[in-house]
Structure formats: C-alpha cells, structure tokens
Residue frames as qw, qx, qy, qz and C-alpha x, y, z in Angstrom:
[[0.580, 0.750, 0.243, 0.204, -12.45, -9.01, 11.94],
 [0.594, -0.392, 0.126, 0.691, -9.20, -7.41, 10.87],
 [0.350, 0.932, 0.042, -0.083, -8.07, -4.36, 9.11],
 [0.757, -0.097, 0.211, 0.611, -4.93, -3.77, 7.41],
 [0.083, 0.947, -0.029, -0.310, -3.20, -0.45, 6.68],
 [0.756, 0.215, 0.282, 0.549, -1.01, -0.22, 3.59],
 [0.166, -0.785, 0.039, 0.596, 1.20, 2.82, 3.35],
 [0.624, 0.538, 0.365, 0.434, 1.38, 4.23, -0.24],
 [0.336, -0.666, -0.076, 0.661, 3.74, 7.29, 0.00],
 [0.341, 0.105, 0.463, 0.811, 3.48, 8.59, -3.45],
 [0.109, 0.755, 0.405, -0.503, 1.87, 11.87, -4.04],
 [0.502, 0.661, 0.306, 0.466, 1.40, 14.27, -7.03],
 [0.150, 0.688, -0.185, 0.686, 2.23, 17.08, -4.78],
 [0.389, -0.068, -0.682, 0.616, 3.25, 17.64, -1.15],
 [0.366, -0.764, -0.366, -0.386, 0.45, 18.92, 1.18],
 [0.120, 0.578, -0.424, 0.687, 1.71, 21.29, 3.82],
 [0.638, -0.435, 0.234, -0.591, -0.62, 19.68, 6.45],
 [0.936, 0.043, -0.322, -0.136, 0.43, 16.18, 5.95],
 [0.411, -0.711, 0.556, -0.127, 2.51, 14.44, 8.58],
 [0.959, 0.054, 0.277, 0.027, 2.79, 11.07, 6.80],
 [0.393, -0.409, 0.621, 0.541, 6.07, 10.08, 4.91],
 [0.682, 0.632, 0.365, -0.052, 5.54, 10.76, 1.17],
 [0.368, -0.363, 0.483, 0.707, 7.51, 11.39, -1.87],
 [0.528, 0.689, 0.049, -0.494, 7.00, 12.66, -5.42],
 [0.027, 0.541, -0.773, -0.331, 9.65, 10.49, -6.88],
 [0.858, 0.229, 0.048, -0.457, 7.57, 8.23, -9.12],
 [0.564, 0.481, -0.669, -0.058, 10.64, 6.16, -10.27],
 [0.067, -0.272, 0.882, -0.378, 10.55, 4.29, -6.96],
 [0.720, -0.033, 0.125, -0.681, 7.06, 3.05, -7.37],
 [0.838, 0.207, -0.471, -0.185, 7.84, -0.29, -8.94],
 [0.407, 0.296, -0.751, 0.428, 10.41, -1.12, -6.41],
 [0.334, -0.195, 0.494, -0.779, 8.18, -0.09, -3.59],
 [0.817, -0.002, -0.003, -0.576, 5.26, -2.29, -4.73],
 [0.769, 0.191, -0.609, 0.030, 7.46, -5.34, -5.19],
 [0.193, 0.243, -0.714, 0.628, 8.87, -4.84, -1.69],
 [0.517, -0.096, 0.361, -0.770, 5.35, -4.32, -0.17],
 [0.875, 0.091, -0.292, -0.376, 4.00, -7.47, -2.05],
 [0.576, 0.218, -0.732, 0.291, 6.97, -9.46, -0.66],
 [0.064, -0.174, 0.666, -0.723, 6.18, -8.27, 2.89],
 [0.721, -0.008, 0.028, -0.692, 2.47, -9.13, 2.38],
 [0.824, 0.173, -0.520, -0.143, 3.53, -12.61, 1.28],
 [0.359, 0.282, -0.715, 0.529, 5.89, -13.00, 4.22],
 [0.206, -0.044, 0.596, -0.775, 3.16, -12.04, 6.74],
 [0.512, -0.098, -0.613, -0.593, 0.36, -13.99, 5.09],
 [0.623, -0.285, -0.728, 0.028, -0.10, -16.27, 8.03],
 [0.106, 0.181, -0.437, 0.874, 0.04, -13.53, 10.62],
 [0.510, -0.153, 0.096, -0.841, -3.69, -13.23, 10.97],
 [0.195, -0.068, 0.964, -0.168, -4.15, -17.00, 11.00],
 [0.022, -0.383, -0.851, -0.360, -7.12, -17.13, 8.66],
 [0.050, 0.584, 0.470, -0.660, -8.98, -14.20, 10.36],
 [0.381, 0.709, 0.530, 0.266, -11.22, -12.39, 7.91],
 [0.294, -0.119, 0.057, 0.947, -9.93, -9.09, 6.56],
 [0.192, 0.770, 0.592, -0.139, -12.83, -6.61, 6.62],
 [0.167, 0.978, 0.049, -0.115, -11.14, -3.38, 5.79],
 [0.725, 0.072, 0.104, 0.677, -8.05, -2.39, 3.85],
 [0.086, -0.944, -0.055, 0.314, -6.84, 1.25, 4.59],
 [0.672, 0.404, 0.153, 0.601, -4.73, 2.92, 2.04],
 [0.163, -0.977, -0.127, 0.047, -2.87, 5.96, 3.17],
 [0.616, -0.456, 0.198, 0.611, 0.22, 8.12, 3.37],
 [0.092, -0.287, 0.398, 0.867, -0.09, 9.60, 0.03],
 [0.645, 0.333, -0.032, -0.687, -2.40, 9.41, -2.98],
 [0.629, -0.151, 0.762, 0.033, -2.83, 5.77, -3.51],
 [0.730, 0.592, 0.330, -0.086, -4.13, 5.99, -7.05],
 [0.170, 0.834, -0.458, -0.258, -0.75, 7.40, -8.23],
 [0.300, -0.332, 0.883, 0.143, 0.33, 3.67, -8.38],
 [0.428, 0.135, -0.626, -0.638, -2.65, 2.82, -10.56],
 [0.775, -0.121, 0.203, -0.586, -5.71, 0.74, -10.08],
 [0.868, 0.266, -0.403, -0.117, -4.30, -2.22, -11.82],
 [0.382, 0.401, -0.685, 0.473, -1.43, -2.45, -9.52],
 [0.365, -0.309, 0.513, -0.712, -3.60, -2.21, -6.62],
 [0.880, 0.048, 0.066, -0.468, -5.99, -4.85, -7.75],
 [0.880, 0.307, -0.360, 0.025, -3.50, -7.20, -9.42],
 [0.476, 0.420, -0.621, 0.460, -0.37, -6.92, -7.35],
 [0.108, -0.361, 0.566, -0.733, -1.29, -5.90, -3.90],
 [0.709, -0.113, 0.182, -0.672, -4.70, -7.33, -3.39],
 [0.844, 0.175, -0.487, -0.141, -3.70, -10.68, -4.66],
 [0.404, 0.267, -0.735, 0.474, -1.57, -11.13, -1.62],
 [0.324, -0.196, 0.445, -0.812, -4.43, -10.55, 0.86]]
C-alpha cells in the first residue's frame, strides 16, 4: 500500500516554528496547482497500479487552495 505526500505551500500566515517551505503569495496558487497536476499526470505509472491508501497534505494550510481544487483538480490525477 502506498502513501503520497503533496506539498501545499500556501499559508494564511507564517508560523515561526515551521520548517517547511511556505508562502503567503496567493496569486501563485493557480500556477502551482496546474504544475502539481501536470507532475501527478507525468508520474501516474510510477506506482504501477499499487493501491494508494493515504494522501498526505502538508507544507502549509492545504485548505487555502480550496476544497473544490483539492477534490476536482488534484485528486482526479490519483
């Protein structure tokens, strides 16, 4: 069983304890999501049909990109 980590670097504010790359520049969200979707499509065969049990979202506050984008754009590639 496989797990996939998706780095979502967008935050409402920067936490002083966080070591992940993150940004508060929301104007980059659409470009980032398109690029991430393209990479997911390019790597689709990487797991060779193995079942994905867990999807980890991290790096920032993933809901800053919106639930619709998560469900519609990103998860459609998995």
